DSSP file (Angstrom, degrees, kcal/mol; ACC not computed):
  #  RESIDUE AA STRUCTURE BP1 BP2  ACC     N-H-->O    O-->H-N    N-H-->O    O-->H-N    TCO  KAPPA ALPHA  PHI   PSI    X-CA   Y-CA   Z-CA
    1    1 A M              0   0    0      0, 0.0     2,-0.4     0, 0.0    65,-0.2   0.000 360.0 360.0 360.0 139.0    2.5   -3.6  -14.2
    2    2 A T  E     +A   65   0A   0     63,-2.8    63,-3.3    68,-0.0     2,-0.3  -0.951 360.0 176.5-118.1 140.1    5.0   -3.6  -11.4
    3    3 A A  E     +A   64   0A   0     -2,-0.4     2,-0.3    61,-0.2    61,-0.2  -0.976  11.0 175.8-143.5 155.8    4.4   -5.5   -8.1
    4    4 A F  E     -A   63   0A   0     59,-2.0    59,-3.2    -2,-0.3     2,-0.4  -0.976  21.9-131.0-151.6 161.3    6.1   -6.3   -4.8
    5    5 A E  E     -A   62   0A   0     -2,-0.3     2,-0.4    57,-0.2    57,-0.2  -0.886  20.9-174.3-114.7 148.6    5.2   -8.0   -1.6
    6    6 A Y  E     -A   61   0A   0     55,-2.4    55,-2.8    -2,-0.4     2,-0.6  -0.994  19.3-141.0-144.9 134.8    5.8   -6.7    1.9
    7    7 A T  E     -A   60   0A   0     -2,-0.4    53,-0.3    53,-0.3     2,-0.2  -0.859  32.2-118.7 -96.7 124.9    5.3   -8.2    5.3
    8    8 A I        +     0   0    0     51,-2.9    50,-2.7    -2,-0.6    51,-0.1  -0.428  33.0 176.3 -68.0 126.0    3.9   -5.7    7.8
    9    9 A T        +     0   0    0     76,-3.1    -1,-0.2    -2,-0.2     2,-0.1   0.557  43.5 111.7-106.7 -13.1    6.3   -5.1   10.7
   10   10 A D  S >  S-     0   0    0     75,-1.9     3,-0.6     1,-0.1    48,-0.1  -0.433  71.6-131.8 -61.4 131.9    4.4   -2.4   12.5
   11   11 A S  T 3  S+     0   0    0      1,-0.3    46,-0.3    -2,-0.1    -1,-0.1   0.737 105.4  40.2 -62.4 -23.3    3.1   -3.8   15.8
   12   12 A I  T 3  S-     0   0    0      1,-0.3    -1,-0.3    44,-0.1     2,-0.2   0.645 104.6-136.7 -97.4 -18.6   -0.4   -2.5   15.2
   13   13 A G    <   -     0   0    0     -3,-0.6     2,-1.1    43,-0.2    -1,-0.3  -0.638  60.2 -18.8  93.0-156.8   -0.6   -3.2   11.5
   14   14 A I  S    S+     0   0    0     41,-2.0    41,-0.3    -2,-0.2    40,-0.2  -0.757  82.3 162.8 -90.5  99.8   -2.0   -0.8    9.0
   15   15 A H     >  -     0   0    0     -2,-1.1     4,-2.3    39,-0.1     5,-0.2  -0.371  53.7 -71.5-106.7-172.0   -4.1    1.6   11.2
   16   16 A A  H  > S+     0   0    0      1,-0.2     4,-2.4     2,-0.2     5,-0.2   0.863 123.1  49.3 -54.9 -49.7   -5.5    5.1   10.6
   17   17 A R  H  > S+     0   0    0      1,-0.2     4,-2.1     2,-0.2    -1,-0.2   0.961 117.5  37.3 -61.6 -55.3   -2.3    7.1   10.7
   18   18 A P  H  > S+     0   0    0      0, 0.0     4,-2.6     0, 0.0    -1,-0.2   0.844 114.5  57.1 -68.1 -28.7   -0.2    5.1    8.3
   19   19 A A  H  X S+     0   0    0     -4,-2.3     4,-2.2     2,-0.2    -2,-0.2   0.917 108.7  46.6 -64.6 -41.1   -3.2    4.3    6.1
   20   20 A G  H  X S+     0   0    0     -4,-2.4     4,-2.0    -5,-0.2    -1,-0.2   0.898 112.8  49.2 -65.1 -41.2   -3.8    8.0    5.6
   21   21 A M  H  X S+     0   0    0     -4,-2.1     4,-2.2    -5,-0.2    -2,-0.2   0.888 110.7  50.7 -65.5 -38.9   -0.1    8.6    4.9
   22   22 A L  H  X S+     0   0    0     -4,-2.6     4,-2.7     2,-0.2     5,-0.2   0.907 108.1  52.3 -64.7 -42.4   -0.2    5.7    2.4
   23   23 A A  H  X S+     0   0    0     -4,-2.2     4,-1.7     1,-0.2    -2,-0.2   0.905 111.1  47.4 -60.8 -42.0   -3.2    7.2    0.6
   24   24 A K  H  < S+     0   0    0     -4,-2.0     4,-0.5     2,-0.2    -1,-0.2   0.892 112.0  50.2 -66.1 -39.7   -1.4   10.6    0.3
   25   25 A E  H >< S+     0   0    0     -4,-2.2     3,-1.1     1,-0.2     4,-0.2   0.926 111.0  48.3 -64.7 -45.0    1.7    8.9   -1.0
   26   26 A A  H >< S+     0   0    0     -4,-2.7     3,-1.4    18,-0.3    -1,-0.2   0.833 103.9  61.7 -64.6 -32.7   -0.2    6.9   -3.6
   27   27 A A  T 3< S+     0   0    0     -4,-1.7    -1,-0.3     1,-0.3    -2,-0.2   0.631  87.7  73.8 -70.7 -13.2   -2.1   10.0   -4.7
   28   28 A K  T <  S+     0   0    0     -3,-1.1     2,-0.3    -4,-0.5    -1,-0.3   0.663  91.9  67.8 -72.0 -15.8    1.2   11.7   -5.8
   29   29 A F  S <  S-     0   0    0     -3,-1.4     4,-0.1    -4,-0.2    41,-0.0  -0.732  72.6-139.3-112.7 154.7    1.4    9.4   -8.8
   30   30 A K  S    S+     0   0    0     -2,-0.3    -1,-0.1     2,-0.1    38,-0.1   0.771  81.4  91.0 -76.0 -28.1   -0.5    9.1  -12.1
   31   31 A S  S    S-     0   0    0     36,-0.1     2,-0.4     1,-0.1    36,-0.3  -0.263  84.9-111.6 -67.6 154.3   -0.3    5.3  -11.8
   32   32 A K  E     -B   66   0A   0     34,-3.0    34,-2.4    11,-0.0     2,-0.5  -0.724  30.0-159.8 -85.7 137.0   -3.0    3.2  -10.1
   33   33 A V  E     -B   65   0A   0     -2,-0.4    11,-2.9    32,-0.2    12,-0.4  -0.981  10.5-177.1-122.7 125.3   -1.8    1.6   -6.9
   34   34 A F  E     -BC  64  43A   0     30,-2.8    30,-2.6    -2,-0.5     2,-0.4  -0.954  16.3-147.6-125.1 143.0   -3.7   -1.4   -5.4
   35   35 A L  E     -BC  63  42A   0      7,-2.8     7,-2.4    -2,-0.4     2,-0.4  -0.890  12.8-163.7-103.6 138.2   -3.2   -3.4   -2.2
   36   36 A H  E     +BC  62  41A   0     26,-2.6    26,-2.4    -2,-0.4     2,-0.3  -0.989  15.5 165.3-122.4 130.7   -4.1   -7.1   -2.2
   37   37 A F  E >   - C   0  40A   0      3,-2.2     3,-2.3    -2,-0.4     2,-0.2  -0.904  67.0 -45.0-145.8 114.2   -4.5   -9.1    1.0
   38   38 A G  T 3  S-     0   0    0     -2,-0.3     0, 0.0     1,-0.3     0, 0.0  -0.479 124.1 -23.6  62.0-127.2   -6.2  -12.5    0.9
   39   39 A D  T 3  S+     0   0    0     -2,-0.2     2,-0.3    -3,-0.1    -1,-0.3   0.290 119.0 101.3 -97.1  10.2   -9.2  -12.1   -1.4
   40   40 A K  E <   -C   37   0A   0     -3,-2.3    -3,-2.2    13,-0.1     2,-0.4  -0.719  47.8-173.1 -98.9 146.3   -9.4   -8.4   -0.8
   41   41 A K  E     -C   36   0A   0     -2,-0.3     2,-0.4    -5,-0.2    -5,-0.2  -1.000   6.5-178.0-136.3 135.4   -8.3   -5.6   -3.1
   42   42 A A  E     -C   35   0A   0     -7,-2.4    -7,-2.8    -2,-0.4     2,-0.5  -0.994  32.5-117.6-138.7 142.8   -8.2   -1.9   -2.3
   43   43 A D  E >   -C   34   0A   0     -2,-0.4     3,-1.9    -9,-0.2    -9,-0.2  -0.662  26.9-140.8 -71.6 123.6   -7.3    1.3   -4.2
   44   44 A A  T 3  S+     0   0    0    -11,-2.9   -18,-0.3    -2,-0.5   -17,-0.2   0.584  97.4  66.1 -68.8  -8.9   -4.3    2.7   -2.2
   45   45 A R  T 3  S+     0   0    0    -12,-0.4     2,-0.7   -19,-0.2    -1,-0.3   0.548  87.1  80.7 -84.9  -7.1   -5.7    6.2   -2.6
   46   46 A R    <>  -     0   0    0     -3,-1.9     4,-2.1     1,-0.2     5,-0.2  -0.868  61.0-165.6-110.0 106.6   -8.7    5.4   -0.5
   47   47 A L  H  > S+     0   0    0     -2,-0.7     4,-2.6     1,-0.2     5,-0.2   0.904  90.1  49.2 -54.1 -50.0   -8.2    5.5    3.3
   48   48 A I  H  > S+     0   0    0      1,-0.2     4,-2.2     2,-0.2    -1,-0.2   0.871 109.4  52.9 -63.3 -37.4  -11.4    3.7    4.2
   49   49 A A  H  4 S+     0   0    0      2,-0.2     4,-0.4     1,-0.2    -1,-0.2   0.903 110.8  47.2 -64.0 -40.9  -10.7    0.9    1.7
   50   50 A I  H >< S+     0   0    0     -4,-2.1     3,-1.3    -7,-0.2     5,-0.4   0.939 112.7  48.6 -65.1 -47.0   -7.2    0.4    3.2
   51   51 A M  H >< S+     0   0    0     -4,-2.6     3,-1.3     1,-0.3    -2,-0.2   0.858 104.5  61.1 -61.5 -36.3   -8.6    0.4    6.7
   52   52 A G  T 3< S+     0   0    0     -4,-2.2    -1,-0.3     1,-0.3    -2,-0.2   0.605  88.5  72.4 -68.7 -11.9  -11.3   -2.1    5.7
   53   53 A M  T <  S-     0   0    0     -3,-1.3    -1,-0.3    -4,-0.4    -2,-0.2   0.734  91.6-141.9 -77.0 -21.8   -8.7   -4.7    4.7
   54   54 A G    <   -     0   0    0     -3,-1.3     2,-0.5    -4,-0.4    -3,-0.1   0.893  26.9-177.1  64.7  42.3   -7.9   -5.4    8.4
   55   55 A I        -     0   0    0     -5,-0.4   -41,-2.0   -41,-0.3    -1,-0.2  -0.623   5.2-172.6 -80.3 123.6   -4.1   -5.9    7.8
   56   56 A K    >   -     0   0    0     -2,-0.5     3,-2.0   -43,-0.2   -48,-0.3  -0.568  35.7 -65.2-111.1 171.5   -2.3   -6.8   11.0
   57   57 A H  T 3  S+     0   0    0    -46,-0.3   -48,-0.2     1,-0.3    -1,-0.1  -0.318 121.8  21.3 -54.3 132.9    1.3   -7.2   12.1
   58   58 A G  T 3  S+     0   0    0    -50,-2.7    -1,-0.3     1,-0.3     2,-0.2   0.252  91.4 127.9  89.8 -12.4    2.9  -10.1   10.3
   59   59 A N    <   -     0   0    0     -3,-2.0   -51,-2.9   -52,-0.1     2,-0.5  -0.498  53.6-136.1 -75.0 147.2    0.5  -10.1    7.3
   60   60 A T  E     -A    7   0A   0    -53,-0.3     2,-0.3    -2,-0.2   -53,-0.3  -0.913  20.4-168.0-106.4 128.5    2.0  -10.0    3.8
   61   61 A V  E     -A    6   0A   0    -55,-2.8   -55,-2.4    -2,-0.5     2,-0.5  -0.826  15.0-138.3-112.1 153.0    0.4   -7.7    1.3
   62   62 A R  E     -AB   5  36A   0    -26,-2.4   -26,-2.6    -2,-0.3     2,-0.5  -0.946  15.5-158.5-109.0 131.2    0.9   -7.5   -2.5
   63   63 A V  E     -AB   4  35A   0    -59,-3.2   -59,-2.0    -2,-0.5     2,-0.4  -0.946   6.4-168.4-112.5 125.5    1.2   -4.1   -4.0
   64   64 A E  E     -AB   3  34A   0    -30,-2.6   -30,-2.8    -2,-0.5     2,-0.4  -0.953   2.0-171.2-116.6 133.3    0.5   -3.6   -7.7
   65   65 A V  E     +AB   2  33A   0    -63,-3.3   -63,-2.8    -2,-0.4     2,-0.4  -0.986   7.4 174.8-125.4 128.4    1.3   -0.4   -9.6
   66   66 A E  E     + B   0  32A   0    -34,-2.4   -34,-3.0    -2,-0.4     2,-0.3  -0.986  31.8  64.4-139.4 127.3    0.2    0.2  -13.1
   67   67 A G  S >  S-     0   0    0     -2,-0.4     3,-1.4   -36,-0.3     4,-0.2  -0.936  90.1 -51.9 153.2-172.9    0.5    3.3  -15.2
   68   68 A E  T 3  S+     0   0    0     -2,-0.3     3,-0.2     1,-0.3    -1,-0.1   0.759 132.5  34.5 -69.0 -25.7    2.9    5.6  -17.0
   69   69 A D  T 3> S+     0   0    0      1,-0.1     4,-2.7     2,-0.1    -1,-0.3  -0.064  79.1 129.2-115.1  32.9    5.1    6.3  -13.9
   70   70 A E  H <>  +     0   0    0     -3,-1.4     4,-3.0     1,-0.2     5,-0.2   0.833  67.5  54.0 -61.6 -37.1    4.8    2.8  -12.4
   71   71 A A  H  > S+     0   0    0      2,-0.2     4,-2.0    -4,-0.2    -1,-0.2   0.949 114.8  40.2 -64.1 -47.9    8.5    2.2  -11.9
   72   72 A E  H  > S+     0   0    0      2,-0.2     4,-2.4     1,-0.2    -2,-0.2   0.921 116.9  50.2 -64.9 -44.2    9.0    5.4   -9.9
   73   73 A A  H  X S+     0   0    0     -4,-2.7     4,-2.9     1,-0.2     5,-0.2   0.928 110.4  49.1 -61.5 -46.4    5.7    5.0   -8.0
   74   74 A A  H  X S+     0   0    0     -4,-3.0     4,-2.5     1,-0.2    -1,-0.2   0.907 111.5  49.6 -61.3 -42.1    6.5    1.4   -7.0
   75   75 A A  H  X S+     0   0    0     -4,-2.0     4,-2.1    -5,-0.2    -1,-0.2   0.918 114.2  44.7 -63.3 -43.3    9.9    2.3   -5.8
   76   76 A Q  H  X S+     0   0    0     -4,-2.4     4,-2.2     2,-0.2    -2,-0.2   0.897 114.2  48.5 -68.9 -40.8    8.5    5.2   -3.7
   77   77 A I  H  X S+     0   0    0     -4,-2.9     4,-2.4     2,-0.2    -2,-0.2   0.901 111.5  50.1 -67.0 -40.1    5.6    3.1   -2.3
   78   78 A E  H  X S+     0   0    0     -4,-2.5     4,-2.3    -5,-0.2    -2,-0.2   0.913 110.4  49.7 -64.1 -41.5    8.0    0.3   -1.4
   79   79 A A  H  X S+     0   0    0     -4,-2.1     4,-2.1    -5,-0.2    -2,-0.2   0.891 109.5  53.1 -62.2 -39.5   10.3    2.8    0.4
   80   80 A F  H  X S+     0   0    0     -4,-2.2     4,-2.4     2,-0.2     5,-0.4   0.937 108.5  49.3 -60.2 -47.4    7.2    4.2    2.2
   81   81 A F  H  X S+     0   0    0     -4,-2.4     4,-2.7     1,-0.2    -2,-0.2   0.926 111.8  48.4 -58.2 -46.3    6.3    0.7    3.4
   82   82 A K  H  < S+     0   0    0     -4,-2.3    -1,-0.2     1,-0.2    -2,-0.2   0.857 116.9  42.5 -64.1 -35.6    9.9    0.0    4.6
   83   83 A A  H  < S+     0   0    0     -4,-2.1    -1,-0.2    -5,-0.2    -2,-0.2   0.796 131.1  19.6 -80.6 -29.5   10.0    3.3    6.5
   84   84 A N  H  <        0   0    0     -4,-2.4    -3,-0.2    -5,-0.2    -2,-0.2   0.637 360.0 360.0-120.0 -19.1    6.5    3.3    8.0
   85   85 A L     <        0   0    0     -4,-2.7   -76,-3.1    -5,-0.4   -75,-1.9   0.400 360.0 360.0-127.7 360.0    5.0   -0.2    8.1
């Protein structure tokens, strides 16, 4: 398993547009990608699950990636976060 933490810098937080983009990005990989925020956990491939977490500007999320392409997936997902969130 590979994991990283990221503090959201988008002024609105994770709203519909970036959540949809994140779900599409996560779906590109064979590995499972999960977001953790507080006591909530969501499959990053599920838009509604991401939206339901209520992640706002300044919140820190933990991203866990597990599977056969986890190193590549984690690097790409982290780059996505830095570019979009």
